[in-house]
C-alpha positions in Angstrom: 10.4 15.1 4.3 12.6 17.3 2.6 11.7 16.1 -0.6 8.4 16.6 -0.6 8.6 20.5 0.4 9.9 20.6 -3.5 6.9 19.1 -4.9 4.7 21.5 -6.8 1.1 21.7 -5.5 -1.8 20.7 -8.0 -2.8 23.5 -10.1 -6.0 24.2 -12.2 -5.7 22.7 -15.5 -8.2 24.6 -17.6 -11.0 22.3 -17.4 -13.2 20.8 -14.9 -12.4 17.1 -13.9 -8.8 17.3 -14.8 -7.9 16.3 -11.0 -9.7 12.5 -12.0 -7.8 10.0 -14.0 -9.0 9.4 -17.1 -9.7 5.5 -17.3 -10.7 5.6 -21.1 -10.9 2.2 -22.3 -10.0 0.2 -19.0 -11.7 -3.0 -18.9 -11.3 -4.8 -15.4 -11.5 -8.0 -17.4 -8.0 -7.6 -18.7 -6.5 -8.2 -15.3 -6.0 -11.3 -13.6 -7.1 -11.5 -9.9 -4.7 -11.9 -7.2 -4.3 -15.7 -5.8 -6.7 -15.5 -2.7 -4.7 -18.1 -0.8 -0.9 -16.6 -2.0 1.7 -17.1 0.7 4.6 -16.1 -1.0 5.4 -12.9 -2.5 8.5 -11.2 -3.9 9.1 -7.9 -2.4 12.5 -7.0 -3.8 11.5 -4.5 -5.7 9.7 -2.5 -3.1 11.6 0.9 -1.9 13.7 0.4 1.8 11.7 1.4 4.4 13.3 4.3 6.8 15.6 3.4 9.3 13.8 2.5 12.7 10.1 2.0 10.8 7.6 -0.8 11.3 7.3 -2.8 8.5 4.1 -4.6 7.0 4.3 -6.0 3.3 1.5 -6.7 1.7 1.4 -8.0 -1.7 -1.0 -9.7 -4.0 -3.1 -11.3 -1.2 -0.1 -12.3 1.1 1.1 -10.5 4.0 3.7 -10.6 6.7 2.4 -12.0 10.2 3.2 -8.0 11.5 4.9 -6.9 14.8 4.6 -5.2 17.9 6.3 -2.0 18.2 7.4 -0.1 21.2 4.8 2.1 23.3 2.3 -0.7 22.6 2.1 -0.1 18.7 1.1 -3.1 16.7 1.5 -3.1 12.7 -0.7 -6.0 11.9 -2.9 -7.3 8.7 -6.4 -6.9 9.7 -6.9 -10.8 9.8 -4.5 -11.4 12.1 -5.2 -8.6 14.4 -8.9 -9.7 14.4 -7.4 -13.2 15.7 -4.8 -11.9 18.1 -7.1 -9.1 19.5 -10.7 -9.7 19.1 
């Protein structure tokens, strides 16, 4: 958390709308969709979670099954939560 205190807050850039990402010539057709039934993914490039945290990895339509943490906390993909806890 100490690192976030060092971040500079956004400031007005001199023109309305500066806070929005300029998409220019972005075309959705240029991107391949993620496989709908993907079950394997490579998460080695992701950042390490803080010690003691509960982790749920979701990449390209695939996810881990989730876990039950202490104090009744559940960290699950919505599809798994729906099946287990209707």
